VMD Tcl script that draws the C-alpha trace (Angstrom):
set ca {
  {5.14 43.94 -170.42}
  {7.30 45.19 -167.58}
  {7.53 43.01 -164.49}
  {7.08 44.30 -160.97}
  {10.30 43.97 -159.02}
  {10.32 41.71 -155.93}
  {11.00 44.66 -153.66}
  {8.08 46.59 -155.16}
  {5.78 43.56 -154.77}
  {6.86 43.24 -151.13}
  {6.08 46.88 -150.49}
  {2.67 46.47 -152.09}
  {1.81 43.53 -149.85}
  {3.01 45.30 -146.73}
  {1.06 48.44 -147.52}
  {-2.21 46.51 -147.86}
  {-1.95 45.15 -144.30}
  {0.77 47.28 -142.75}
  {-0.74 47.83 -139.29}
  {-1.16 44.09 -138.61}
  {2.33 43.14 -139.77}
  {4.01 45.96 -137.89}
  {2.12 44.94 -134.75}
  {3.24 41.32 -134.96}
  {6.83 41.80 -136.01}
  {7.42 44.27 -133.19}
  {6.86 41.48 -130.69}
  {9.81 39.32 -129.54}
  {10.35 36.03 -131.38}
  {10.07 34.11 -128.11}
  {6.67 35.67 -127.49}
  {5.49 34.47 -130.91}
  {6.80 30.96 -130.26}
  {4.97 30.79 -126.92}
  {1.75 31.97 -128.60}
  {2.10 29.32 -131.31}
  {2.70 26.72 -128.59}
  {-0.48 27.72 -126.73}
  {-2.59 27.69 -129.90}
  {-1.31 24.28 -131.02}
  {-2.02 22.81 -127.58}
  {-5.72 23.64 -128.05}
  {-5.87 20.84 -130.67}
  {-7.36 23.02 -133.42}
  {-4.67 22.10 -136.00}
  {-3.69 25.68 -137.00}
  {-1.62 26.27 -140.14}
  {0.72 29.06 -141.16}
  {-2.08 31.20 -142.53}
  {-4.37 30.95 -139.52}
  {-1.47 31.45 -137.10}
  {-0.23 34.45 -139.09}
  {-3.66 36.04 -138.93}
  {-4.06 35.46 -135.18}
  {-0.54 36.59 -134.21}
  {-0.50 39.37 -136.85}
  {2.64 38.43 -138.75}
  {3.37 37.01 -142.18}
  {3.05 33.26 -142.90}
  {6.80 33.20 -143.65}
  {7.51 34.43 -140.12}
  {5.31 31.67 -138.72}
  {7.12 29.10 -140.85}
  {10.48 30.22 -139.42}
  {9.10 30.08 -135.88}
  {7.67 26.59 -136.43}
  {11.02 25.38 -137.79}
  {12.76 26.85 -134.74}
  {10.35 25.08 -132.40}
  {10.86 21.75 -134.12}
  {14.59 21.88 -134.92}
  {16.05 23.96 -132.07}
  {13.64 23.34 -129.19}
  {13.00 19.70 -130.11}
  {9.22 19.95 -129.84}
  {7.26 17.02 -131.39}
  {5.59 19.30 -133.93}
  {4.28 17.93 -137.24}
  {1.96 18.99 -140.04}
  {-1.15 16.88 -140.67}
  {-1.96 16.94 -144.43}
  {-5.49 15.68 -143.85}
  {-6.44 18.31 -141.27}
  {-4.23 20.97 -142.91}
  {-2.60 22.07 -139.69}
  {0.09 21.55 -137.09}
  {-0.19 19.38 -133.99}
  {1.96 17.75 -131.32}
  {2.54 14.04 -131.85}
  {2.84 13.56 -128.08}
  {1.82 15.44 -124.96}
  {3.95 18.50 -124.16}
  {3.57 19.30 -120.48}
  {6.23 21.98 -120.13}
  {7.73 24.34 -122.65}
  {11.49 23.77 -123.12}
  {13.77 26.10 -121.18}
  {15.76 28.69 -123.03}
  {19.39 27.57 -122.99}
  {21.59 30.54 -122.22}
  {25.35 30.49 -122.44}
  {27.68 31.93 -119.84}
  {28.16 35.00 -122.02}
  {24.38 35.43 -122.33}
  {23.96 35.41 -118.56}
  {26.88 37.77 -117.99}
  {25.33 40.09 -120.58}
  {22.07 40.04 -118.62}
  {24.00 40.83 -115.44}
  {25.64 43.85 -117.10}
  {22.39 44.96 -118.73}
  {20.61 44.91 -115.39}
  {23.25 47.19 -113.89}
  {22.99 49.47 -116.90}
  {19.32 50.03 -116.01}
  {20.16 51.56 -112.63}
  {19.94 55.21 -113.83}
  {16.45 54.47 -115.25}
  {14.88 53.33 -111.99}
  {11.39 54.70 -111.47}
  {10.82 55.62 -115.12}
  {8.39 54.14 -117.63}
  {11.31 52.97 -119.77}
  {12.76 51.02 -116.84}
  {9.49 49.17 -116.29}
  {9.19 48.33 -119.96}
  {12.73 46.94 -120.10}
  {12.41 44.94 -116.89}
  {9.27 43.27 -118.26}
  {11.33 42.12 -121.25}
  {14.11 40.88 -118.97}
  {11.53 38.99 -116.91}
  {10.43 37.01 -119.96}
  {14.04 36.00 -120.58}
  {14.63 35.23 -116.90}
  {11.56 32.98 -116.74}
  {13.20 30.76 -119.36}
  {16.56 30.55 -117.58}
  {17.78 27.18 -116.25}
  {16.44 26.32 -112.80}
  {19.74 26.79 -110.99}
  {20.19 30.36 -112.22}
  {17.35 32.81 -111.81}
  {16.91 36.52 -112.28}
  {13.86 38.08 -110.67}
  {13.06 41.73 -111.45}
  {10.81 43.37 -108.87}
  {8.60 46.38 -109.49}
  {10.31 49.51 -108.19}
  {8.82 52.52 -106.42}
  {7.62 55.38 -108.65}
  {9.84 58.13 -107.32}
  {12.95 56.04 -106.62}
  {16.26 56.97 -108.20}
  {19.91 56.09 -107.69}
  {23.16 57.63 -108.71}
  {24.49 55.99 -111.86}
  {27.52 53.84 -111.18}
  {29.57 51.47 -113.24}
  {30.12 47.77 -112.73}
  {33.62 46.86 -111.62}
  {35.45 44.26 -113.78}
  {35.89 42.18 -110.61}
  {32.09 41.97 -110.22}
  {31.65 40.64 -113.75}
  {34.47 38.12 -113.33}
  {33.05 36.90 -110.02}
  {29.56 36.58 -111.48}
  {30.80 34.66 -114.52}
  {32.98 32.31 -112.45}
  {30.10 31.51 -110.12}
  {27.87 30.73 -113.10}
  {30.51 28.31 -114.38}
  {30.73 26.65 -110.97}
  {26.94 26.29 -110.63}
  {26.49 24.85 -114.11}
  {29.46 22.44 -113.78}
  {28.70 21.43 -110.14}
  {32.20 22.40 -108.98}
  {33.12 23.37 -105.45}
  {34.30 26.92 -104.81}
  {36.25 28.53 -102.01}
  {36.26 32.22 -101.11}
  {36.65 34.71 -98.31}
  {33.32 36.00 -97.00}
  {32.75 39.03 -94.78}
  {29.53 38.56 -92.82}
  {27.60 41.65 -91.79}
  {28.23 40.79 -88.15}
  {31.84 39.71 -88.63}
  {34.95 41.74 -87.83}
  {36.95 40.15 -90.66}
  {36.41 37.82 -93.65}
  {36.35 34.08 -93.06}
  {37.18 31.33 -95.55}
  {34.38 29.17 -96.92}
  {34.33 26.11 -99.19}
  {30.85 25.43 -100.55}
  {28.75 23.69 -103.18}
  {27.17 26.48 -105.29}
  {23.53 25.70 -106.09}
  {21.98 28.91 -107.34}
  {22.83 32.47 -108.40}
  {19.97 34.92 -108.35}
  {18.90 38.52 -108.01}
  {16.78 38.84 -104.88}
  {15.46 42.12 -103.47}
  {17.65 44.13 -105.87}
  {20.85 42.35 -104.82}
  {22.85 39.43 -106.23}
  {23.23 36.35 -104.06}
  {24.73 32.88 -104.12}
  {22.81 30.02 -102.50}
  {25.27 27.26 -101.65}
  {25.49 24.18 -99.46}
  {28.15 24.60 -96.79}
  {29.48 21.13 -95.80}
  {31.10 22.51 -92.66}
  {27.75 23.82 -91.40}
  {25.68 21.06 -93.03}
  {23.17 23.58 -94.39}
  {22.44 25.82 -97.36}
  {23.65 29.37 -96.80}
  {23.08 32.67 -98.61}
  {26.06 34.81 -99.66}
  {25.93 38.38 -100.99}
  {28.19 38.64 -104.04}
  {29.57 42.02 -103.00}
  {31.00 40.46 -99.82}
  {32.75 37.59 -101.61}
  {36.47 37.97 -102.36}
  {39.31 35.72 -103.53}
  {37.02 33.25 -105.27}
  {38.64 30.00 -106.48}
  {37.00 27.32 -108.61}
  {38.11 23.94 -107.31}
  {38.48 20.76 -109.32}
  {36.30 18.85 -106.86}
  {32.85 18.04 -108.22}
  {29.76 17.68 -106.05}
  {26.34 16.11 -106.44}
  {23.56 18.65 -106.21}
  {20.74 17.81 -103.79}
  {17.78 17.06 -106.12}
  {15.36 18.22 -103.42}
  {16.76 21.75 -103.35}
  {14.54 24.47 -104.77}
  {15.54 28.11 -104.47}
  {11.98 29.40 -104.15}
  {11.15 26.91 -101.42}
  {14.41 27.67 -99.64}
  {13.68 31.39 -99.48}
  {9.94 31.01 -98.96}
  {10.00 30.97 -95.16}
  {11.88 34.23 -94.78}
  {10.75 37.78 -95.45}
  {13.51 38.58 -97.91}
  {16.94 37.14 -98.59}
  {17.33 35.24 -95.31}
  {15.98 31.70 -95.42}
  {16.48 30.68 -91.76}
  {16.71 27.10 -93.04}
  {18.01 24.84 -90.28}
  {18.12 27.74 -87.82}
  {14.57 27.86 -86.51}
  {12.16 24.94 -86.43}
  {8.93 26.78 -85.67}
  {6.89 29.31 -87.59}
  {6.16 32.81 -86.29}
  {2.65 34.09 -86.97}
  {3.26 37.80 -87.43}
  {0.50 40.42 -86.98}
  {1.22 44.09 -87.70}
  {-1.21 47.03 -87.68}
  {-0.64 49.71 -90.31}
  {-2.37 53.06 -90.70}
  {-2.34 56.04 -93.05}
  {-0.18 55.93 -96.15}
  {1.59 52.81 -94.88}
  {-1.69 50.89 -94.82}
  {-2.36 51.72 -98.45}
  {1.17 50.92 -99.65}
  {1.34 47.63 -97.73}
  {-2.07 46.55 -99.03}
  {-1.05 47.22 -102.63}
  {1.83 44.74 -102.72}
  {2.68 41.08 -102.27}
  {5.33 41.07 -99.55}
  {5.25 37.36 -98.73}
  {3.62 34.24 -100.12}
  {1.67 33.60 -96.89}
  {0.47 37.14 -96.30}
  {-3.15 38.03 -95.49}
  {-4.47 41.56 -95.16}
  {-7.58 42.51 -93.21}
  {-9.15 45.97 -93.37}
  {-9.77 47.39 -89.89}
  {-11.49 50.43 -91.40}
  {-13.76 50.29 -94.47}
  {-11.74 52.92 -96.35}
  {-8.52 50.90 -95.98}
  {-6.76 53.56 -93.91}
  {-6.08 50.99 -91.15}
  {-5.20 47.36 -91.91}
  {-3.79 44.29 -90.20}
  {-0.97 42.47 -91.98}
  {-0.45 38.78 -91.17}
  {2.21 36.34 -92.40}
  {3.81 33.06 -91.30}
  {7.59 33.43 -91.16}
  {10.51 31.20 -90.23}
  {12.53 34.05 -88.70}
  {12.16 37.60 -87.42}
  {15.37 39.36 -88.41}
  {14.20 40.99 -91.63}
  {10.60 41.60 -90.57}
  {12.01 43.58 -87.62}
  {13.82 45.95 -89.97}
  {10.73 46.15 -92.18}
  {8.51 47.20 -89.26}
  {11.01 49.85 -88.17}
  {11.11 51.29 -91.71}
  {7.44 52.35 -91.38}
  {8.04 54.33 -88.19}
  {4.94 55.32 -86.21}
  {2.64 54.03 -88.96}
  {3.28 50.42 -87.88}
  {2.45 48.67 -84.61}
  {3.37 45.07 -83.82}
  {0.40 43.10 -82.48}
  {2.29 39.82 -82.23}
  {4.18 37.68 -81.59}
  {5.75 38.97 -78.34}
  {9.24 38.12 -79.66}
  {8.83 40.51 -82.59}
  {7.45 43.28 -80.36}
  {10.44 42.86 -78.04}
  {12.91 42.99 -80.94}
  {11.39 46.23 -82.20}
  {11.43 47.77 -78.73}
  {15.07 46.82 -78.21}
  {16.04 48.34 -81.57}
  {14.19 51.56 -80.79}
  {15.84 51.76 -77.35}
  {19.23 51.23 -78.94}
  {18.57 53.99 -81.47}
  {17.80 56.47 -78.68}
  {21.06 55.83 -76.84}
  {23.71 58.54 -77.15}
}
mol new
graphics top color blue
foreach p $ca { graphics top sphere $p radius 0.5 }
foreach p [lrange $ca 0 end-1] q [lrange $ca 1 end] { graphics top cylinder $p $q radius 0.2 }
display resetview
């Protein structure tokens, strides 16, 4: 009797349930691991067979994922022979972070720039969703946030300078090792670069730009630095102790974009802006700030009132001006005055 070859047996098994296996194996390994984690936390003691059926992969794939969770991620995962399934031997409150090397993060930086020519396409949105899953698992001091881009937005393709990659990589090293850095920084309002020595806390992509959040001992406050305006970076031997209370999201939460206004303004500005026409619909569709509230002034949504509590007015001023006649500042008076002054300055010849 002739025996069926292993490869032929494998093909026979795949063909009998091909759609399910193709569906599961096309998903990222990290997605499968997170699904297994969620199922195990329900306390139902799933095994390889039941997990394979639910996630639509083979039991062997599940076995590899379980081994990865136990051996590489250090999760307290064990098999119960009496209940014929897996369970956690102790409470798991948070899923372990994905540990990325310097090279991994630099690769993400380069990959993000490589997506520039795809902005506004379906492919770009699909890829940024995948990057978001990776970014969510990055260490807390290094974040990468990909924001949804406008449908008809495009940019001219451009390469990444070697200096940009070197700077990005060196800053990652400094953040992870808690080493001081010094560099020349050209502020937007400055006539020439000025030298800074800071404690780098966080590198992140915010509003489509790369920024360093760092504590400046000379100014006794955390400051935000755009990477493209940093030159002559030096990693110093001096180590610093990171403030355990610092959180990048909290730091940026009071502003309307990149600016944090931390330590600059003590009070909150309650901003009210009236939008009409296309601007009302676009503004209502998006989350512009964590404190925002939107009230319809007309039932069809063609006129709305936007409200938010902000720590500063610099960026909201530019945002209001970008909508032209479709936006009207209702308050506070300081914001209305800023907009009026900008408009008057624009009319000067």
